[in-house]
N, C-alpha and C positions, 0 to 999 in steps of 0.2 A: 319700427312697426307700431301702429296705433293700437291702443287698448280697445278701441271701439271701431267697428266697421261702419262708418257713417254713410258710405255709399249704400250699404244694405238697408240701413234705416231710412235714408232718403227715398230709395226705390220703394220700400215697403209702404211708405205713406204717400206715394205718388208725387214725390217732390214738392209737397206742401210745406213751406218753411214754418208756417204757424204751428202745424202739428208736430214737426220736428222739435221746435222750441218747447212746446208743451210737454211732449214725452220726455225730453231731456231734463226739463225742470222737475218734473214729477220723479224721475229716476234719482236725480241728485238729492231731492228732499228725502226720499226713501233711504238713500244710501247713508245719510246721517243717522237715521234711526237704526239701520242695520249695523252700522259701525259700533254704535253704543251697545247694541245687543251682543255683538260678537265679542266686545271687550268684557262683557259680563260672563261670556262663555258658559251658557247653561250646560248641564251635564248631557242632556240630549238636545242638540241644536239642529237635528236633521230637518225639522220643519222649516226653520229659518234658512238653512242652506238650500233647501228645495225651492223656497220662495225667491231667494236671490238668484238661483240658477235660472229659473224661468224668466225673471225680469231681465237678467243679463242677456240671455239668448234673444229676447224680444227686441232689444236695442242694438244687437250686433256685438255685444261684449263677450265674445266666445271664450277667451282665455279665462275670464271670471266664471263663466258657466262651467267650463271644464274643471277649474279648481274646486268649485262647489260639488261637482259630481264626484270627484276623487275623495273629497272630505266626507261626503255623505256615505260612501262605501267603506270607510275606515271604521274599525271597532271603536277607536278613540279618535275622533276627528282632529286632524292637524289644521288649525284655523289660520296659521300664519300665511300660507299661500293665498288663502281667500282674502285676508285683510290686505295683503300687498296688491292683489289683483283689483280689489275694490278701490283702493287708493289710486291706482293707475287709471281706472275708468273715470273716477271723479275728476282727476287732473286733466284727462283727455277731454272730457265734456266741457270743463271750464275753458280750456284752450280753444275748443271748437266754438263755443258760445262767444268768446271775445272776438273771434274773427268774423263770425256771422252776425254780430250785433249791428 
């Protein structure tokens, strides 16, 4: 199963490949920043988790969005599922981009 529902994203942007590329490039760039911030694991990272959750849902990365939602609700967020899901999304995007290039 894919970490990103690319059909959802393609449909959402009316099958415009240029917009899909732009959105995925932006998400990938942000993912690097988020990954660094998650590694720093601030004491209260709920704002970061909320940001990632919204962006993930926007591109069809529902498992990542769900992992963020669970972590947001925890007294002490367990970030390991978020990191794993974020890594899976980044890898999925890279594979998609290599095929669509």
